C-alpha positions, 0 to 999 in steps of 0.5 A: 502536588509539586508540579515537578517532573519526576523520574516516574513521570519520565519512565511512564512517558518513555513506556507510553512512547515505546508502546505507541512505537511498537503499535505503529510498527506492527500495524504499519507493517501489516498494512504495508504488506496488505498494500503490497499484495493489492499492488501485486494483484493490480499489476497482474490484472493490468498485465493480463488486460494489456496482453488481451489488447494486442494489435489487430493483425487482420487489417479489417480496420483498413476497410472501415471507411469503405462503403 
């Protein structure tokens, strides 16, 4: 064993790095798509809840303090 870095070592390291980058890109894009879908669903739910919380136009709350 000479301890020198050969072109085979460099090629193996480059191939290993390329595989990891591909893996990170694929898994990352899948996770990002799932996160965006969850965010979209949360925004829709928030919008639905906010629409259900419209102001009271009956003015019944004005009589709350009266006995």
